[in-house]
ZAFI-664565 format. One line per 10 residues: number of its first residue (from 0); for each residue x, y, z of C-alpha. Coordinates in nm, 4 decimals, m for minus. Example, Ala and Ser with C-alpha at 12.3 -4.5 7.8 and 13.67 -1.06 7.14 Angstrom:
2
0> 1.2300:m0.4500:0.7800  1.3670:m0.1060:0.7140
This chain:
398
0> 6.8050:m4.1471:m5.6939  6.7842:m3.8259:m5.4922  7.1091:m3.9251:m5.3221  7.2746:m3.9644:m5.6610  7.1585:m3.6255:m5.7793  7.2542:m3.4657:m5.4480  7.6165:m3.5589:m5.5093  7.6118:m3.3513:m5.8258  7.5367:m3.0212:m5.6509  7.8977:m2.9004:m5.6599
10> 7.9291:m3.0007:m6.0247  7.6110:m2.8087:m6.1136  7.7734:m2.4896:m5.9908  8.0419:m2.5407:m6.2570  7.8560:m2.6869:m6.5546  7.5070:m2.5459:m6.4984  7.1607:m2.6977:m6.4804  7.0717:m3.0643:m6.4773  7.0218:m3.2001:m6.8297  6.7594:m3.4566:m6.9269
20> 6.6732:m3.6634:m7.2328  6.3221:m3.5904:m7.3622  6.3387:m3.7721:m7.6935  6.5213:m4.0658:m7.8532  6.5320:m4.1741:m8.2174  6.7483:m4.4629:m8.3352  6.7947:m4.6691:m8.6512  6.9958:m4.9906:m8.6388  6.9791:m5.3127:m8.8360  6.7730:m5.4760:m8.5623
30> 6.6948:m5.4872:m8.1938  6.9773:m5.5404:m7.9446  6.8425:m5.8782:m7.8296  6.8112:m6.0372:m8.1756  7.0838:m6.1285:m8.4246  7.0692:m5.9319:m8.7471  7.2840:m5.9411:m9.0572  7.2667:m6.0041:m9.4282  7.4896:m6.1236:m9.7093  7.6571:m5.8478:m9.9087
40> 7.8283:m5.9473:m10.2326  8.0995:m5.6798:m10.2059  8.1866:m5.7851:m9.8533  8.1711:m6.1560:m9.9351  8.4491:m6.1142:m10.1924  8.6727:m6.0088:m9.9012  8.5731:m6.3087:m9.6901  8.3220:m6.1069:m9.4842  7.9832:m6.2606:m9.5624  7.7662:m6.0782:m9.3074
50> 7.7006:m5.7078:m9.2607  7.4239:m5.5323:m9.0654  7.2263:m5.3034:m9.2954  6.9383:m5.0836:m9.1794  6.6192:m5.1597:m9.3712  6.3643:m4.9103:m9.4939  6.5803:m4.5992:m9.5190  6.4921:m4.3815:m9.8171  6.7483:m4.1617:m9.9885  6.7297:m3.8012:m9.8742
60> 6.7357:m3.5478:m10.1626  6.9992:m3.3471:m9.9770  7.2244:m3.6536:m9.9479  7.2136:m3.8446:m10.2776  7.3996:m4.1776:m10.2643  7.4938:m4.1069:m9.9007  7.3720:m4.3643:m9.6491  7.5157:m4.1679:m9.3585  7.3230:m3.8561:m9.4500  6.9974:m4.0402:m9.5124
70> 7.0238:m4.2263:m9.1819  7.0850:m3.9001:m8.9972  6.7936:m3.7332:m9.1724  6.5625:m4.0221:m9.0781  6.6278:m4.0054:m8.7048  6.6310:m3.6251:m8.7143  6.2807:m3.6307:m8.8593  6.1601:m3.8809:m8.6006  6.2542:m3.6485:m8.3153  6.0328:m3.3769:m8.4589
80> 6.0513:m3.0051:m8.3979  6.2233:m2.8600:m8.0897  6.0221:m2.6689:m7.8271  5.8745:m2.3449:m7.9618  6.1170:m2.0573:m7.9217  6.4063:m2.2759:m7.8075  6.7586:m2.1905:m7.9176  6.8616:m2.5157:m8.0806  7.1995:m2.6804:m8.1298  7.2979:m2.9856:m8.3341
90> 7.5936:m3.1956:m8.2197  7.6785:m3.4971:m8.4361  7.9565:m3.7522:m8.4566  8.0361:m3.8996:m8.7950  8.2970:m4.1034:m8.9787  8.4719:m4.1298:m9.3133  8.2746:m4.0406:m9.6214  8.0715:m4.3096:m9.7933  8.2189:m4.3754:m10.1361  8.0097:m4.5198:m10.4147
100> 8.1629:m4.6312:m10.7465  7.9943:m4.3329:m10.9094  8.1534:m4.0920:m10.6607  8.4972:m4.2413:m10.7194  8.4516:m4.1968:m11.0929  8.3272:m3.8371:m11.0636  8.5401:m3.7158:m10.7744  8.8749:m3.8848:m10.8378  8.9195:m4.0150:m11.1913  8.9278:m3.6741:m11.3644
110> 9.2528:m3.5909:m11.1868  9.4404:m3.9125:m11.2632  9.7345:m3.8782:m11.4992  9.9234:m4.1984:m11.5912  9.8012:m4.3695:m11.2750  9.8975:m4.0818:m11.0435  9.7030:m3.7855:m10.9083  9.7683:m3.4522:m11.0763  9.8019:m3.2424:m10.7596  9.8091:m2.9127:m10.9471
120> 9.4842:m2.9957:m11.1228  9.3167:m3.0895:m10.7943  9.4191:m2.7620:m10.6335  9.3021:m2.5673:m10.9359  8.9695:m2.7428:m10.9931  8.8325:m2.8535:m10.6556  8.7059:m2.5202:m10.5263  8.4288:m2.5062:m10.2572  8.1535:m2.4546:m10.5145  8.2056:m2.7950:m10.6748
130> 8.0173:m3.1069:m10.5613  8.3151:m3.3226:m10.4678  8.4614:m3.1298:m10.1747  8.1164:m3.0560:m10.0299  8.0167:m3.4209:m10.0605  8.3027:m3.5453:m9.8457  8.3405:m3.2899:m9.5662  8.2426:m3.4443:m9.2286  8.0286:m3.1503:m9.1137  7.8069:m3.1418:m9.4229
140> 7.5150:m3.3314:m9.2649  7.5279:m3.1218:m8.9476  7.5056:m2.8017:m9.1517  7.2178:m2.9232:m9.3697  7.0106:m3.0406:m9.0723  7.0954:m2.7244:m8.8820  6.9639:m2.5119:m9.1668  6.6360:m2.7075:m9.1666  6.5691:m2.6157:m8.8038  6.7453:m2.2807:m8.7795
150> 6.9981:m2.4094:m8.5274  7.2101:m2.1469:m8.3519  7.4962:m2.3855:m8.2671  7.6546:m2.6616:m8.4756  7.9307:m2.9045:m8.3856  8.0692:m3.2132:m8.5584  8.2974:m3.4698:m8.3952  8.5246:m3.6815:m8.6120  8.6999:m3.8854:m8.3413  8.6522:m4.2328:m8.4910
160> 8.4346:m4.4721:m8.2886  8.4182:m4.2290:m7.9946  8.2697:m3.9515:m8.2114  7.9000:m3.9838:m8.1317  7.9575:m4.0266:m7.7587  8.1773:m3.7180:m7.7477  7.9134:m3.5213:m7.9381  7.6523:m3.6146:m7.6782  7.8861:m3.5085:m7.3964  7.9542:m3.1763:m7.5674
170> 7.5835:m3.1155:m7.6252  7.4942:m3.1895:m7.2625  7.7495:m2.9370:m7.1423  7.6228:m2.6734:m7.3858  7.2646:m2.7224:m7.2658  7.3658:m2.7237:m6.8997  7.5621:m2.3992:m6.9358  7.2745:m2.2286:m7.1162  7.4510:m2.1917:m7.4506  7.1498:m2.3562:m7.6161
180> 6.8059:m2.4433:m7.4812  6.7729:m2.7714:m7.6688  7.0260:m2.9950:m7.8414  6.9827:m3.2748:m8.0903  7.2879:m3.4877:m8.0207  7.4126:m3.8186:m8.1534  7.5833:m3.9659:m8.4535  7.5479:m4.1297:m8.7937  7.7709:m4.3578:m8.9959  7.7744:m4.6200:m9.2676
190> 8.0824:m4.7936:m9.4012  7.8813:m5.0517:m9.5925  8.0675:m4.9887:m9.9131  8.3756:m5.1504:m10.0724  8.6250:m4.9024:m9.9280  8.4794:m4.9480:m9.5819  8.4944:m5.3259:m9.6032  8.8477:m5.3181:m9.7363  8.9694:m5.0798:m9.4641  8.8696:m5.3110:m9.1816
200> 8.9477:m5.6334:m9.3667  9.3087:m5.5209:m9.4135  9.3299:m5.4626:m9.0378  9.1912:m5.8107:m8.9706  8.9121:m5.6579:m8.7605  8.6107:m5.8102:m8.9364  8.4755:m6.1477:m8.8363  8.4471:m6.4083:m9.1139  8.1291:m6.5269:m8.9389  7.9635:m6.2613:m8.7179
210> 8.0500:m6.0518:m8.4132  8.0617:m6.2408:m8.0803  8.1716:m6.0011:m7.8023  8.3500:m6.1665:m7.5079  8.2985:m6.5135:m7.6589  8.5888:m6.7568:m7.6275  8.6164:m6.7975:m8.0049  8.5522:m6.4349:m8.1053  8.7259:m6.3270:m8.4239  8.6323:m5.9660:m8.4918
220> 8.3199:m5.7599:m8.5408  8.0362:m5.7529:m8.7892  8.0342:m5.4145:m8.9597  7.7078:m5.2260:m8.9263  7.5517:m4.8888:m8.9894  7.3119:m4.6697:m8.7994  7.2154:m4.3350:m8.6571  7.0670:m4.2042:m8.3352  6.9856:m3.8699:m8.1808  6.8811:m3.7637:m7.8345
230> 6.6882:m3.4474:m7.7557  6.8574:m3.2845:m7.4567  6.7022:m3.0073:m7.2483  6.7422:m2.8516:m6.9059  6.5290:m3.0374:m6.6563  6.3412:m2.7290:m6.5348  6.2415:m2.6403:m6.8921  6.1294:m2.9942:m6.9700  5.9237:m3.0292:m6.6519  5.7637:m2.6884:m6.7051
240> 5.6270:m2.7874:m7.0465  5.5268:m3.1351:m6.9342  5.7761:m3.3167:m7.1558  5.8453:m3.6838:m7.0814  6.1822:m3.7340:m6.9144  6.3334:m4.0577:m7.0418  6.6722:m4.0265:m6.8730  6.8958:m3.7815:m6.6905  7.2450:m3.7097:m6.8162  7.4852:m3.7426:m6.5238
250> 7.8368:m3.7104:m6.6614  8.1027:m3.7868:m6.9186  8.4730:m3.8580:m6.9310  8.7223:m3.8693:m7.2175  9.0841:m3.9712:m7.2570  9.3471:m4.0458:m7.5196  9.5868:m4.3247:m7.4284  9.8048:m4.2863:m7.7416  9.9234:m4.6460:m7.7099  9.8692:m4.7528:m8.0707
260> 9.6850:m4.6253:m8.3766  9.4443:m4.9191:m8.3886  9.4930:m5.1195:m8.0665  9.4097:m5.0219:m7.7065  9.6577:m5.0400:m7.4239  9.6582:m5.4088:m7.3229  9.5581:m5.3167:m6.9664  9.2886:m5.0751:m7.0828  9.4514:m4.7736:m6.9181  9.2874:m4.5162:m7.1459
270> 8.9483:m4.6808:m7.1072  8.9848:m4.6873:m6.7294  9.0790:m4.3188:m6.7218  8.7705:m4.2229:m6.9264  8.5440:m4.4171:m6.6888  8.7035:m4.2642:m6.3792  8.6610:m3.9164:m6.5246  8.2960:m3.9895:m6.6035  8.2341:m4.1025:m6.2452  8.4012:m3.7896:m6.1118
280> 8.2018:m3.5702:m6.3499  7.8806:m3.7377:m6.2330  7.9737:m3.7208:m5.8659  7.9235:m4.0951:m5.8329  8.1150:m4.3935:m5.7034  8.1595:m4.7297:m5.8724  7.8881:m4.8769:m5.6490  7.6286:m4.6447:m5.8054  7.6621:m4.7965:m6.1545  7.4167:m5.0798:m6.2269
290> 7.5107:m5.1704:m6.5824  7.7918:m5.1092:m6.8311  7.7323:m5.0956:m7.2027  8.0757:m5.2110:m7.3167  8.2347:m5.1014:m7.6405  8.2757:m5.4796:m7.6764  8.3735:m5.5143:m8.0402  8.4486:m5.8857:m8.0367  8.8190:m5.8507:m8.1116  9.0650:m6.0605:m7.9136
300> 9.2739:m5.7766:m7.7717  9.0005:m5.5141:m7.7363  8.7571:m5.7193:m7.5292  9.0206:m5.8326:m7.2804  9.1610:m5.4816:m7.2383  8.8164:m5.3342:m7.1793  8.7229:m5.6086:m6.9342  9.0362:m5.5352:m6.7312  8.9494:m5.1648:m6.7269  8.5879:m5.2252:m6.6216
310> 8.6920:m5.4605:m6.3434  8.9579:m5.2183:m6.2192  8.7269:m4.9158:m6.2106  8.3813:m5.0600:m6.1410  8.4355:m5.4086:m6.0041  8.1962:m5.6850:m6.1087  7.9097:m5.4772:m6.2463  7.6865:m5.6485:m6.5072  7.8238:m5.5719:m6.8530  7.6916:m5.6272:m7.2028
320> 7.7627:m5.5420:m7.5655  7.5195:m5.4722:m7.8507  7.7602:m5.5348:m8.1348  7.6808:m5.9040:m8.1721  7.3211:m5.8042:m8.2523  7.3367:m5.5146:m8.4988  7.7066:m5.4814:m8.5678  7.9622:m5.2118:m8.5002  7.8159:m4.8823:m8.6199  8.1626:m4.7184:m8.6133
330> 8.1347:m4.3415:m8.5502  7.7633:m4.3750:m8.4663  7.8173:m4.6544:m8.2111  7.8178:m4.4348:m7.9004  7.4848:m4.2790:m7.9942  7.2941:m4.5864:m8.1108  7.4074:m4.7887:m7.8094  7.3246:m4.5189:m7.5539  6.9878:m4.4745:m7.7240  6.9110:m4.8451:m7.6852
340> 7.0237:m4.8323:m7.3218  6.7782:m4.5500:m7.2559  6.4974:m4.7276:m7.4404  6.5769:m5.0435:m7.2454  6.5454:m4.8558:m6.9168  6.2100:m4.7179:m7.0310  6.0949:m5.0656:m7.1367  6.2105:m5.2214:m6.8088  6.4883:m5.4261:m6.9679  6.8630:m5.4727:m6.9232
350> 7.0026:m5.6074:m7.2485  7.2522:m5.8922:m7.2632  7.5214:m5.9861:m7.5161  7.4086:m6.1526:m7.8375  7.6705:m6.3954:m7.9690  7.8474:m6.4675:m7.6407  7.7750:m6.8382:m7.6102  8.0881:m6.9416:m7.4191  8.2561:m6.6712:m7.2136  8.6306:m6.6391:m7.2603
360> 8.7909:m6.7176:m6.9197  9.0392:m6.4340:m6.9839  8.7562:m6.1794:m6.9572  8.7709:m6.0161:m6.6151  8.4360:m5.8352:m6.5934  8.0912:m5.9849:m6.5334  7.9339:m6.0361:m6.8758  7.5558:m6.0402:m6.8935  7.4732:m6.2935:m7.1643  7.0920:m6.2821:m7.1533
370> 6.8578:m5.9869:m7.1153  6.7105:m5.9222:m6.7717  6.3519:m5.8134:m6.7076  6.4595:m5.5354:m6.4765  6.5974:m5.1962:m6.5729  6.9177:m5.0477:m6.4339  6.8966:m4.7127:m6.2572  7.2404:m4.5914:m6.3684  7.4159:m4.6913:m6.6925  7.7734:m4.6230:m6.8000
380> 7.8294:m4.6511:m7.1759  8.1767:m4.6906:m7.3282  8.2965:m4.5876:m7.6747  8.6573:m4.6315:m7.7850  8.8069:m4.5295:m8.1185  9.1224:m4.5639:m8.3235  9.4036:m4.3432:m8.2024  9.3220:m4.4250:m7.8394  9.0209:m4.1928:m7.8272  8.7956:m4.2971:m7.5403
390> 8.4666:m4.1652:m7.4048  8.2376:m4.2856:m7.1256  7.8866:m4.1485:m7.0695  7.6668:m4.1932:m6.7613  7.2871:m4.1606:m6.7576  7.0181:m4.2360:m6.5003  6.6693:m4.3723:m6.5568  6.3833:m4.1220:m6.5747
C-alpha cells in the first residue's frame, strides 16, 4: 500500500493532505449479500410488485412526511458529533422531492383553475416563507443538518444517480485543501411514492420481478431507498486523536457523455472517461484496482455499456453490483454502495452480485456472483445518472 500512496505525492501538492474515512453510517433495505424487497400496493398497480423499503426509520420532526429527510437524519445521528473544535462541512447528494398525497393536495391543488395551473397565483402566493417551496428545495435537508452541528460549509448535489458520489468527491477535496477539518459526506433518497414509481415505470426501467444485474434475463431494477454518510478527515488529524481509519480516499473522476437523457453511450464512453480520470486523480494504474462496485442497474443497455467500459479501462477485474440485494437507491446510490464497500473491507469480505444467476454472455467484464472471504485493498465505485452524469470514486482499505 505504501507504493500506492507514494504515487499520489505529486497529486497531494495540488489537492492537499491525504483524506481518510473515520466513520460510516448506512441505511438500506438489507445487507448486500441477501435479497430484500416487499410488496407495495401503489407500485403493484403499475406492475411493479417489489420495492426495497428501509425498516425502522422514524419520522424526523424537521422532515414530516419526508422519507428522504428522515433517512438522512438517521445516518447523521449514527455518525455522532465531529471532533471537538473541528470546522465541519456537510456535503449531500439528493434527488427529486418525495410527494405524498397530502403534499399534492396542499402544495398544488390550491392553484388549479379549470384543470390548469394559475401561474399568476403561484407567483403571488408561493413566497419563501410558505411551507410548500421550503418542503421541495433539494438543499433543505443539508441546511437543517448543518444548523444542528454548526457546519461552516454546506453543499448539495442534484446530479441524479451520480449525486451522492459527486458529493463525496467534493467533500474529500474540501478536506484535503483545508477548507474544512471534517466533512460528513454522502446522500439520501427515497422515491417510494406513486410519482416515483410512475416516473420509472413510464421509462420501462423497473423490473416486474426484481433487479438482477448482469443476469441473462435481466429486465430492469428494483427501486429502493436509503442514506449513507462518511466522516472524512485529514489523515494526520485522525491519527493524532487516535481515530479508527476505515479507508483512505484516493481519487475521483467525473464526466458527462451527453449521449442521451436516460441511456448511456452504448460503448460506455462517459463511464470509461470517469474511471480513467479517477485513476489519474489517484495516481494509480488499472492493475492496482482489486474490485469494482458497478453501477449495475440490471437494465439491458446499461449493464452491457458499463461492462464494456470496465473491460476497456480496467481489464478483467472482479466486479459486482449491490442493486439486486437492496434495490437502486437513486441519488443515494453512490453513498450507500461505497459505504457497504468500506464496511466489507473492514469485515474482510468482497461482496458479489445478488440476482445474477446466469451471466449474460454479452457482458464483457468479470462479474463476481458470490461473496468472497477476502477483502480488496483498492475499490473503484461507479455511479451513473440520467443526463450522462458519471462519477467514479477510489478508496483503499484502512
